[in-house]
N, CA, C and O atoms as a CHARMM CRD file, in Angstrom:
* protein
*
  328
    1    1 MET  N     35.43200 122.40300 105.38000 PROA 1      0.00000
    2    1 MET  CA    36.15500 121.17300 105.24900 PROA 1      0.00000
    3    1 MET  C     36.74300 120.88400 104.26200 PROA 1      0.00000
    4    1 MET  O     36.99600 119.71300 103.97600 PROA 1      0.00000
    5    2 GLY  N     37.19800 122.23600 103.29000 PROA 2      0.00000
    6    2 GLY  CA    38.41700 122.32100 102.41400 PROA 2      0.00000
    7    2 GLY  C     39.57700 122.55100 103.40100 PROA 2      0.00000
    8    2 GLY  O     40.47500 121.76500 103.10000 PROA 2      0.00000
    9    3 LEU  N     39.93800 123.34600 104.50700 PROA 3      0.00000
   10    3 LEU  CA    41.07800 123.07100 105.43900 PROA 3      0.00000
   11    3 LEU  C     41.27900 121.73900 105.79900 PROA 3      0.00000
   12    3 LEU  O     42.42400 121.28600 105.78100 PROA 3      0.00000
   13    4 PHE  N     40.44100 121.12900 106.08600 PROA 4      0.00000
   14    4 PHE  CA    40.98100 119.75500 106.70700 PROA 4      0.00000
   15    4 PHE  C     41.17000 118.78400 105.79800 PROA 4      0.00000
   16    4 PHE  O     41.67400 117.82300 106.37900 PROA 4      0.00000
   17    5 GLY  N     40.97700 118.52000 104.40500 PROA 5      0.00000
   18    5 GLY  CA    41.17100 118.50700 103.29100 PROA 5      0.00000
   19    5 GLY  C     42.92200 118.19900 103.12000 PROA 5      0.00000
   20    5 GLY  O     43.72800 117.27000 103.06500 PROA 5      0.00000
   21    6 TYR  N     42.82900 119.85300 103.08100 PROA 6      0.00000
   22    6 TYR  CA    44.46700 119.72400 102.93900 PROA 6      0.00000
   23    6 TYR  C     45.33300 119.63400 103.59100 PROA 6      0.00000
   24    6 TYR  O     46.41900 119.58400 103.01300 PROA 6      0.00000
   25    7 PHE  N     45.32700 119.56100 105.23600 PROA 7      0.00000
   26    7 PHE  CA    46.11800 118.68600 106.07500 PROA 7      0.00000
   27    7 PHE  C     45.92800 117.53400 105.80400 PROA 7      0.00000
   28    7 PHE  O     47.03400 116.99900 105.87600 PROA 7      0.00000
   29    8 LYS  N     44.99400 116.61500 105.45800 PROA 8      0.00000
   30    8 LYS  CA    44.83900 115.32800 105.02700 PROA 8      0.00000
   31    8 LYS  C     45.86400 114.94900 103.72100 PROA 8      0.00000
   32    8 LYS  O     46.03900 113.74100 103.56200 PROA 8      0.00000
   33    9 GLU  N     46.42600 115.68600 102.95100 PROA 9      0.00000
   34    9 GLU  CA    46.80600 115.19700 102.02300 PROA 9      0.00000
   35    9 GLU  C     48.29400 115.43300 102.36100 PROA 9      0.00000
   36    9 GLU  O     49.26100 114.71200 102.11700 PROA 9      0.00000
   37   10 ASP  N     48.22200 116.75000 103.05100 PROA 10     0.00000
   38   10 ASP  CA    49.90000 116.16100 103.82400 PROA 10     0.00000
   39   10 ASP  C     50.33400 115.15000 104.46200 PROA 10     0.00000
   40   10 ASP  O     51.48100 114.70300 104.46800 PROA 10     0.00000
   41   11 THR  N     49.32300 114.74000 105.06600 PROA 11     0.00000
   42   11 THR  CA    49.76100 113.31900 106.10100 PROA 11     0.00000
   43   11 THR  C     49.88500 112.47900 105.13700 PROA 11     0.00000
   44   11 THR  O     50.43800 111.50800 105.65400 PROA 11     0.00000
   45   12 LYS  N     49.63600 112.17400 103.60800 PROA 12     0.00000
   46   12 LYS  CA    49.51700 110.99800 102.81600 PROA 12     0.00000
   47   12 LYS  C     50.72200 111.38600 102.51400 PROA 12     0.00000
   48   12 LYS  O     51.49400 110.45400 102.74000 PROA 12     0.00000
   49   13 ALA  N     51.42600 112.58000 101.99300 PROA 13     0.00000
   50   13 ALA  CA    52.52000 112.30100 101.40000 PROA 13     0.00000
   51   13 ALA  C     53.93100 112.43500 102.73500 PROA 13     0.00000
   52   13 ALA  O     55.09400 112.06900 102.56400 PROA 13     0.00000
   53   14 SER  N     53.47600 112.92500 103.72500 PROA 14     0.00000
   54   14 SER  CA    54.72000 112.51500 104.55700 PROA 14     0.00000
   55   14 SER  C     54.81200 111.28200 105.16100 PROA 14     0.00000
   56   14 SER  O     55.83900 110.84300 105.67700 PROA 14     0.00000
   57   15 ALA  N     53.38400 110.52500 105.08300 PROA 15     0.00000
   58   15 ALA  CA    53.64300 109.33900 105.63000 PROA 15     0.00000
   59   15 ALA  C     54.17700 108.39400 104.55300 PROA 15     0.00000
   60   15 ALA  O     54.75600 107.36200 104.89100 PROA 15     0.00000
   61   16 SER  N     53.98500 108.73700 103.15800 PROA 16     0.00000
   62   16 SER  CA    54.74700 107.93900 102.09600 PROA 16     0.00000
   63   16 SER  C     56.57100 108.06800 102.07300 PROA 16     0.00000
   64   16 SER  O     57.39400 107.19900 101.78500 PROA 16     0.00000
   65   17 VAL  N     56.78900 109.57700 102.51800 PROA 17     0.00000
   66   17 VAL  CA    58.35700 109.78600 102.32900 PROA 17     0.00000
   67   17 VAL  C     59.07600 109.20300 103.86300 PROA 17     0.00000
   68   17 VAL  O     60.29200 109.06700 104.00300 PROA 17     0.00000
   69   18 ALA  N     57.89800 108.85500 105.11200 PROA 18     0.00000
   70   18 ALA  CA    58.26400 108.43200 106.17600 PROA 18     0.00000
   71   18 ALA  C     58.35600 106.61500 105.80100 PROA 18     0.00000
   72   18 ALA  O     59.00900 105.76000 106.39900 PROA 18     0.00000
   73   19 LYS  N     57.46600 106.46200 104.62800 PROA 19     0.00000
   74   19 LYS  CA    57.52700 105.13800 104.30300 PROA 19     0.00000
   75   19 LYS  C     58.97300 104.58300 104.04400 PROA 19     0.00000
   76   19 LYS  O     59.59000 103.62900 104.51900 PROA 19     0.00000
   77   20 GLU  N     59.38300 105.86300 102.79900 PROA 20     0.00000
   78   20 GLU  CA    60.82400 105.62800 101.93000 PROA 20     0.00000
   79   20 GLU  C     61.54300 105.32500 102.87500 PROA 20     0.00000
   80   20 GLU  O     62.15800 104.25900 102.85200 PROA 20     0.00000
   81   21 ARG  N     61.63700 106.20500 103.94500 PROA 21     0.00000
   82   21 ARG  CA    62.85800 106.37400 104.75100 PROA 21     0.00000
   83   21 ARG  C     63.01400 105.49800 105.50200 PROA 21     0.00000
   84   21 ARG  O     64.17500 105.44300 105.90700 PROA 21     0.00000
   85   22 LEU  N     62.22400 104.59500 105.98000 PROA 22     0.00000
   86   22 LEU  CA    61.97600 103.73000 106.93200 PROA 22     0.00000
   87   22 LEU  C     62.81700 102.06300 106.09800 PROA 22     0.00000
   88   22 LEU  O     63.61700 101.22400 106.51300 PROA 22     0.00000
   89   23 GLN  N     61.87900 102.32900 104.45300 PROA 23     0.00000
   90   23 GLN  CA    62.75600 100.94700 103.62600 PROA 23     0.00000
   91   23 GLN  C     64.00000 101.23000 103.61200 PROA 23     0.00000
   92   23 GLN  O     64.61600 100.23700 103.99900 PROA 23     0.00000
   93   24 ILE  N     64.86400 102.29300 103.30200 PROA 24     0.00000
   94   24 ILE  CA    65.94400 102.67300 103.12500 PROA 24     0.00000
   95   24 ILE  C     67.06900 102.66200 104.38800 PROA 24     0.00000
   96   24 ILE  O     68.26800 102.58100 104.12000 PROA 24     0.00000
   97   25 LEU  N     66.58500 102.75100 105.80800 PROA 25     0.00000
   98   25 LEU  CA    66.73700 102.35900 106.63800 PROA 25     0.00000
   99   25 LEU  C     67.08100 100.60300 106.90100 PROA 25     0.00000
  100   25 LEU  O     68.19400 100.08400 106.98900 PROA 25     0.00000
  101   26 VAL  N     66.04100 100.08800 106.96700 PROA 26     0.00000
  102   26 VAL  CA    65.78700  98.40900 107.11800 PROA 26     0.00000
  103   26 VAL  C     66.74500  98.11000 105.99300 PROA 26     0.00000
  104   26 VAL  O     67.39800  97.12600 106.34100 PROA 26     0.00000
  105   27 LYS  N     67.06000  98.45600 104.98700 PROA 27     0.00000
  106   27 LYS  CA    67.60500  98.12000 104.17800 PROA 27     0.00000
  107   27 LYS  C     69.34100  97.95700 104.19600 PROA 27     0.00000
  108   27 LYS  O     70.03000  96.99900 103.84600 PROA 27     0.00000
  109   28 HSD  N     69.75800  99.36100 104.77800 PROA 28     0.00000
  110   28 HSD  CA    71.07600  99.13800 105.15600 PROA 28     0.00000
  111   28 HSD  C     71.55000  99.13000 106.34500 PROA 28     0.00000
  112   28 HSD  O     72.67400  99.45100 106.72900 PROA 28     0.00000
  113   29 GLU  N     70.20600  98.56100 107.21500 PROA 29     0.00000
  114   29 GLU  CA    70.74900  97.36500 108.39600 PROA 29     0.00000
  115   29 GLU  C     70.74000  96.32600 108.24600 PROA 29     0.00000
  116   29 GLU  O     71.27900  95.62700 109.10400 PROA 29     0.00000
  117   30 ARG  N     70.16600  95.74900 107.16200 PROA 30     0.00000
  118   30 ARG  CA    70.14700  94.51200 106.65400 PROA 30     0.00000
  119   30 ARG  C     71.40700  94.06000 105.92700 PROA 30     0.00000
  120   30 ARG  O     71.93000  92.95000 106.01400 PROA 30     0.00000
  121   31 ASN  N     71.81500  95.10900 105.18600 PROA 31     0.00000
  122   31 ASN  CA    73.55000  95.13200 104.53000 PROA 31     0.00000
  123   31 ASN  C     74.30100  95.06100 105.62500 PROA 31     0.00000
  124   31 ASN  O     75.22900  94.28300 105.40400 PROA 31     0.00000
  125   32 GLN  N     74.33400  95.39700 106.44500 PROA 32     0.00000
  126   32 GLN  CA    75.31100  95.95900 107.93200 PROA 32     0.00000
  127   32 GLN  C     75.41700  94.50800 108.17500 PROA 32     0.00000
  128   32 GLN  O     76.43100  93.84000 107.96900 PROA 32     0.00000
  129   33 ARG  N     74.03900  93.97500 108.73100 PROA 33     0.00000
  130   33 ARG  CA    73.73000  92.49500 109.27200 PROA 33     0.00000
  131   33 ARG  C     75.10100  91.57600 108.81100 PROA 33     0.00000
  132   33 ARG  O     76.06800  91.06200 109.37400 PROA 33     0.00000
  133   34 ASN  N     74.51400  91.71400 107.30700 PROA 34     0.00000
  134   34 ASN  CA    75.06000  90.40300 106.39100 PROA 34     0.00000
  135   34 ASN  C     76.50100  90.70600 105.92100 PROA 34     0.00000
  136   34 ASN  O     77.15000  89.91300 105.24100 PROA 34     0.00000
  137   35 ALA  N     77.03500  92.12500 106.40600 PROA 35     0.00000
  138   35 ALA  CA    78.46800  92.27800 106.10400 PROA 35     0.00000
  139   35 ALA  C     79.72200  91.18800 106.76200 PROA 35     0.00000
  140   35 ALA  O     79.50200  90.44700 107.72000 PROA 35     0.00000
  141   36 PRO  N     81.03200  91.26700 106.04500 PROA 36     0.00000
  142   36 PRO  CA    81.68300  90.55400 106.91800 PROA 36     0.00000
  143   36 PRO  C     82.26200  91.33700 107.99000 PROA 36     0.00000
  144   36 PRO  O     81.81700  92.46300 108.21600 PROA 36     0.00000
  145   37 ASP  N     83.19400  90.86200 108.66000 PROA 37     0.00000
  146   37 ASP  CA    83.47200  91.47000 109.73500 PROA 37     0.00000
  147   37 ASP  C     84.80900  92.05500 109.77500 PROA 37     0.00000
  148   37 ASP  O     85.30700  92.55200 110.78600 PROA 37     0.00000
  149   38 TYR  N     85.31400  91.98300 108.74200 PROA 38     0.00000
  150   38 TYR  CA    86.78900  92.47100 108.68700 PROA 38     0.00000
  151   38 TYR  C     86.58200  93.71000 107.80100 PROA 38     0.00000
  152   38 TYR  O     87.57500  94.22900 107.29200 PROA 38     0.00000
  153   39 LEU  N     85.13100  94.31100 107.54200 PROA 39     0.00000
  154   39 LEU  CA    84.72500  95.58100 106.70400 PROA 39     0.00000
  155   39 LEU  C     84.73300  96.85000 107.43500 PROA 39     0.00000
  156   39 LEU  O     84.75100  97.85100 106.71900 PROA 39     0.00000
  157   40 PRO  N     84.72600  97.01200 108.57500 PROA 40     0.00000
  158   40 PRO  CA    84.66800  98.07700 109.20400 PROA 40     0.00000
  159   40 PRO  C     86.55200  98.41700 109.42300 PROA 40     0.00000
  160   40 PRO  O     87.06000  99.53800 109.45300 PROA 40     0.00000
  161   41 ALA  N     87.05400  97.49900 109.51100 PROA 41     0.00000
  162   41 ALA  CA    88.67500  97.86900 109.48900 PROA 41     0.00000
  163   41 ALA  C     89.28400  98.06100 108.30200 PROA 41     0.00000
  164   41 ALA  O     90.38500  98.60400 108.21300 PROA 41     0.00000
  165   42 LEU  N     88.47800  97.54400 107.10500 PROA 42     0.00000
  166   42 LEU  CA    88.95100  97.85900 105.97000 PROA 42     0.00000
  167   42 LEU  C     88.39400  99.14800 105.20300 PROA 42     0.00000
  168   42 LEU  O     88.77900  99.47700 104.08100 PROA 42     0.00000
  169   43 GLN  N     87.42200  99.84400 105.97000 PROA 43     0.00000
  170   43 GLN  CA    86.91700 101.35100 105.69100 PROA 43     0.00000
  171   43 GLN  C     87.80100 101.92600 106.34600 PROA 43     0.00000
  172   43 GLN  O     88.36700 102.85800 105.77500 PROA 43     0.00000
  173   44 ARG  N     88.19800 101.59900 107.66600 PROA 44     0.00000
  174   44 ARG  CA    89.10400 102.72500 108.18800 PROA 44     0.00000
  175   44 ARG  C     90.34400 102.63900 107.79400 PROA 44     0.00000
  176   44 ARG  O     90.91000 103.72500 107.92400 PROA 44     0.00000
  177   45 GLU  N     91.14000 101.66000 107.28700 PROA 45     0.00000
  178   45 GLU  CA    92.51700 101.56900 106.43200 PROA 45     0.00000
  179   45 GLU  C     92.43900 102.40800 105.29400 PROA 45     0.00000
  180   45 GLU  O     93.27300 103.27900 105.04600 PROA 45     0.00000
  181   46 VAL  N     91.23400 102.09900 104.45200 PROA 46     0.00000
  182   46 VAL  CA    91.52100 102.85500 103.20300 PROA 46     0.00000
  183   46 VAL  C     90.89000 104.20300 103.50000 PROA 46     0.00000
  184   46 VAL  O     90.99700 105.02800 102.59300 PROA 46     0.00000
  185   47 MET  N     90.21600 104.60200 104.66000 PROA 47     0.00000
  186   47 MET  CA    90.08100 106.08000 104.59900 PROA 47     0.00000
  187   47 MET  C     91.06200 106.80400 105.53400 PROA 47     0.00000
  188   47 MET  O     90.79000 107.97500 105.79800 PROA 47     0.00000
  189   48 ALA  N     92.41900 106.13800 106.19300 PROA 48     0.00000
  190   48 ALA  CA    93.22900 106.81400 106.45600 PROA 48     0.00000
  191   48 ALA  C     94.53000 106.79600 104.81800 PROA 48     0.00000
  192   48 ALA  O     95.20200 107.75700 104.44300 PROA 48     0.00000
  193   49 VAL  N     94.50800 105.97100 104.44500 PROA 49     0.00000
  194   49 VAL  CA    95.45000 106.25100 102.89100 PROA 49     0.00000
  195   49 VAL  C     94.88900 107.35800 102.35600 PROA 49     0.00000
  196   49 VAL  O     95.55400 108.32400 101.98200 PROA 49     0.00000
  197   50 VAL  N     93.71100 107.28700 102.29300 PROA 50     0.00000
  198   50 VAL  CA    93.06100 108.65700 100.95400 PROA 50     0.00000
  199   50 VAL  C     93.39200 109.58600 101.85500 PROA 50     0.00000
  200   50 VAL  O     94.09500 110.53200 101.49900 PROA 50     0.00000
  201   51 ALA  N     92.89600 109.46200 103.30500 PROA 51     0.00000
  202   51 ALA  CA    92.89600 110.63200 104.03000 PROA 51     0.00000
  203   51 ALA  C     94.61100 111.54500 104.01800 PROA 51     0.00000
  204   51 ALA  O     94.74400 112.74400 104.26400 PROA 51     0.00000
  205   52 LYS  N     95.64700 110.65800 103.69700 PROA 52     0.00000
  206   52 LYS  CA    96.83200 111.29900 103.41800 PROA 52     0.00000
  207   52 LYS  C     97.12000 112.24800 102.27800 PROA 52     0.00000
  208   52 LYS  O     98.07900 113.02000 102.25800 PROA 52     0.00000
  209   53 TYR  N     96.09500 112.11100 101.21600 PROA 53     0.00000
  210   53 TYR  CA    96.05600 113.21300  99.99700 PROA 53     0.00000
  211   53 TYR  C     94.91100 113.90200  99.93500 PROA 53     0.00000
  212   53 TYR  O     94.98400 114.98800  99.35900 PROA 53     0.00000
  213   54 VAL  N     93.90500 113.58800 100.35400 PROA 54     0.00000
  214   54 VAL  CA    92.69200 114.19900 100.36700 PROA 54     0.00000
  215   54 VAL  C     92.12100 114.39000 101.74700 PROA 54     0.00000
  216   54 VAL  O     92.09800 113.33700 102.38500 PROA 54     0.00000
  217   55 SER  N     91.57200 115.62400 102.49400 PROA 55     0.00000
  218   55 SER  CA    90.98900 115.54000 103.40000 PROA 55     0.00000
  219   55 SER  C     89.61500 115.42100 103.55900 PROA 55     0.00000
  220   55 SER  O     88.93100 116.44000 103.46100 PROA 55     0.00000
  221   56 ILE  N     88.99000 114.12900 103.83400 PROA 56     0.00000
  222   56 ILE  CA    87.81500 113.53900 104.05700 PROA 56     0.00000
  223   56 ILE  C     87.24100 113.35100 105.83600 PROA 56     0.00000
  224   56 ILE  O     87.94400 113.31600 106.84500 PROA 56     0.00000
  225   57 GLY  N     85.97600 113.27000 105.73800 PROA 57     0.00000
  226   57 GLY  CA    85.56600 113.22300 106.72700 PROA 57     0.00000
  227   57 GLY  C     84.87100 111.49000 106.70600 PROA 57     0.00000
  228   57 GLY  O     84.91200 110.85300 105.65300 PROA 57     0.00000
  229   58 ASP  N     84.31200 110.93100 107.87400 PROA 58     0.00000
  230   58 ASP  CA    83.89500 109.59700 108.27800 PROA 58     0.00000
  231   58 ASP  C     82.86500 109.38300 107.04400 PROA 58     0.00000
  232   58 ASP  O     82.93000 108.44000 106.25600 PROA 58     0.00000
  233   59 GLU  N     81.97600 110.34800 107.01800 PROA 59     0.00000
  234   59 GLU  CA    80.92400 110.17300 106.48400 PROA 59     0.00000
  235   59 GLU  C     80.95900 110.04500 104.61300 PROA 59     0.00000
  236   59 GLU  O     80.13600 109.67900 103.77300 PROA 59     0.00000
  237   60 ASP  N     82.23400 110.51000 104.56900 PROA 60     0.00000
  238   60 ASP  CA    82.57200 110.24400 103.01500 PROA 60     0.00000
  239   60 ASP  C     82.89800 109.35400 102.39400 PROA 60     0.00000
  240   60 ASP  O     82.97300 109.38500 101.16500 PROA 60     0.00000
  241   61 ILE  N     83.20000 108.23500 103.19900 PROA 61     0.00000
  242   61 ILE  CA    83.54600 106.95400 102.41600 PROA 61     0.00000
  243   61 ILE  C     82.43800 105.92900 102.98000 PROA 61     0.00000
  244   61 ILE  O     81.85000 105.89400 104.06100 PROA 61     0.00000
  245   62 MET  N     82.36400 104.94100 101.60300 PROA 62     0.00000
  246   62 MET  CA    81.36700 103.88400 101.86100 PROA 62     0.00000
  247   62 MET  C     82.01400 102.66600 101.77000 PROA 62     0.00000
  248   62 MET  O     82.88300 102.85000 100.91800 PROA 62     0.00000
  249   63 VAL  N     82.09300 101.38200 102.21400 PROA 63     0.00000
  250   63 VAL  CA    82.46700 100.15500 101.84400 PROA 63     0.00000
  251   63 VAL  C     81.27300  99.15800 102.00900 PROA 63     0.00000
  252   63 VAL  O     80.59300  98.84700 102.98600 PROA 63     0.00000
  253   64 GLN  N     81.26200  98.63700 100.24600 PROA 64     0.00000
  254   64 GLN  CA    80.00600  97.25300 101.03800 PROA 64     0.00000
  255   64 GLN  C     80.23100  96.64700 100.24400 PROA 64     0.00000
  256   64 GLN  O     80.74300  97.08800  99.21500 PROA 64     0.00000
  257   65 VAL  N     79.92600  95.39000 100.42700 PROA 65     0.00000
  258   65 VAL  CA    80.33700  93.81600  99.88800 PROA 65     0.00000
  259   65 VAL  C     78.80900  93.19400  99.64700 PROA 65     0.00000
  260   65 VAL  O     77.88800  93.04800 100.45100 PROA 65     0.00000
  261   66 GLU  N     78.89300  92.90800  98.33400 PROA 66     0.00000
  262   66 GLU  CA    77.45700  92.41500  98.14700 PROA 66     0.00000
  263   66 GLU  C     78.07400  91.03600  97.02600 PROA 66     0.00000
  264   66 GLU  O     79.02100  90.85900  96.26100 PROA 66     0.00000
  265   67 ASN  N     76.85500  90.26300  97.52000 PROA 67     0.00000
  266   67 ASN  CA    77.32100  88.65500  97.03500 PROA 67     0.00000
  267   67 ASN  C     76.08100  88.31000  95.76900 PROA 67     0.00000
  268   67 ASN  O     74.85700  88.18300  95.80200 PROA 67     0.00000
  269   68 GLN  N     77.15900  88.24000  94.64500 PROA 68     0.00000
  270   68 GLN  CA    76.18800  88.30900  93.10900 PROA 68     0.00000
  271   68 GLN  C     76.51600  86.73800  92.66500 PROA 68     0.00000
  272   68 GLN  O     77.54300  86.33700  93.21200 PROA 68     0.00000
  273   69 ASP  N     75.93000  85.83700  91.86800 PROA 69     0.00000
  274   69 ASP  CA    75.94700  85.02400  91.40600 PROA 69     0.00000
  275   69 ASP  C     77.62700  83.96100  92.02100 PROA 69     0.00000
  276   69 ASP  O     78.38900  83.69500  91.09100 PROA 69     0.00000
  277   70 GLN  N     77.90800  83.64300  92.91400 PROA 70     0.00000
  278   70 GLN  CA    78.86200  82.95000  93.44400 PROA 70     0.00000
  279   70 GLN  C     80.24900  83.63100  93.45800 PROA 70     0.00000
  280   70 GLN  O     81.32500  83.03500  93.41200 PROA 70     0.00000
  281   71 MET  N     80.05300  85.06300  93.53100 PROA 71     0.00000
  282   71 MET  CA    80.92100  85.90400  93.76300 PROA 71     0.00000
  283   71 MET  C     80.86700  86.93600  94.55100 PROA 71     0.00000
  284   71 MET  O     79.89400  87.68800  94.60000 PROA 71     0.00000
  285   72 SER  N     81.99500  87.07200  95.29400 PROA 72     0.00000
  286   72 SER  CA    81.37000  89.05200  96.14400 PROA 72     0.00000
  287   72 SER  C     82.21200  89.96800  95.42900 PROA 72     0.00000
  288   72 SER  O     83.30700  89.75600  94.90900 PROA 72     0.00000
  289   73 VAL  N     81.34900  91.30400  95.49800 PROA 73     0.00000
  290   73 VAL  CA    81.73800  92.59300  94.69000 PROA 73     0.00000
  291   73 VAL  C     82.11400  93.64400  96.00000 PROA 73     0.00000
  292   73 VAL  O     81.29400  93.82100  96.90100 PROA 73     0.00000
  293   74 LEU  N     83.11400  94.14500  95.99200 PROA 74     0.00000
  294   74 LEU  CA    83.62000  94.78900  97.08500 PROA 74     0.00000
  295   74 LEU  C     83.22000  96.74400  96.05500 PROA 74     0.00000
  296   74 LEU  O     83.51800  97.40600  95.06000 PROA 74     0.00000
  297   75 GLU  N     82.56000  96.74200  97.03800 PROA 75     0.00000
  298   75 GLU  CA    82.34400  98.38700  96.41200 PROA 75     0.00000
  299   75 GLU  C     82.59900  99.76000  97.64800 PROA 75     0.00000
  300   75 GLU  O     82.09600 100.01700  98.74100 PROA 75     0.00000
  301   76 VAL  N     83.52100 100.33200  96.88500 PROA 76     0.00000
  302   76 VAL  CA    83.96200 101.96300  97.42400 PROA 76     0.00000
  303   76 VAL  C     83.26900 102.94600  96.94200 PROA 76     0.00000
  304   76 VAL  O     83.18100 103.05000  95.71900 PROA 76     0.00000
  305   77 ASN  N     82.68700 103.79500  97.71700 PROA 77     0.00000
  306   77 ASN  CA    82.44200 105.00700  97.07100 PROA 77     0.00000
  307   77 ASN  C     83.06500 106.11900  98.27500 PROA 77     0.00000
  308   77 ASN  O     82.84100 106.25700  99.47800 PROA 77     0.00000
  309   78 ILE  N     83.77900 106.67900  97.48700 PROA 78     0.00000
  310   78 ILE  CA    84.57300 108.05800  98.57800 PROA 78     0.00000
  311   78 ILE  C     84.19000 108.95600  97.65100 PROA 78     0.00000
  312   78 ILE  O     84.34000 108.72500  96.45100 PROA 78     0.00000
  313   79 THR  N     83.44400 110.52000  98.29000 PROA 79     0.00000
  314   79 THR  CA    83.20800 111.64900  97.99100 PROA 79     0.00000
  315   79 THR  C     83.91700 112.38800  98.22800 PROA 79     0.00000
  316   79 THR  O     84.04600 112.77100  99.39100 PROA 79     0.00000
  317   80 LEU  N     84.76600 112.95400  97.06500 PROA 80     0.00000
  318   80 LEU  CA    85.84900 113.35800  97.38600 PROA 80     0.00000
  319   80 LEU  C     85.62300 115.22500  97.24700 PROA 80     0.00000
  320   80 LEU  O     84.68400 115.55500  96.52300 PROA 80     0.00000
  321   81 PRO  N     86.15800 115.98000  97.67700 PROA 81     0.00000
  322   81 PRO  CA    85.91300 117.83200  97.95700 PROA 81     0.00000
  323   81 PRO  C     86.41200 117.91500  96.42000 PROA 81     0.00000
  324   81 PRO  O     87.11000 117.21500  95.68700 PROA 81     0.00000
  325   82 ASN  N     85.76100 119.01800  96.31900 PROA 82     0.00000
  326   82 ASN  CA    85.79100 120.03000  94.70600 PROA 82     0.00000
  327   82 ASN  C     87.56300 120.15900  94.69200 PROA 82     0.00000
  328   82 ASN  O     88.13100 120.76700  93.78400 PROA 82     0.00000
């Protein structure tokens, strides 16, 4: 029975990891749904400007808009190469 217990513990760990990943995906989808229509175009334009000076990929830039206390906050995260 010790062998079955070993596999059972791994199932709980993988289930919690899967749950966390699902929560991240759901949060990302909700943020995408509430995002303004101009956000994808803004992301492409920012990426084009940065790409003039530094080589970056599509996955290296993230643009988000958050609504906080009657104001919107634009957040741009760019991962630059070393």
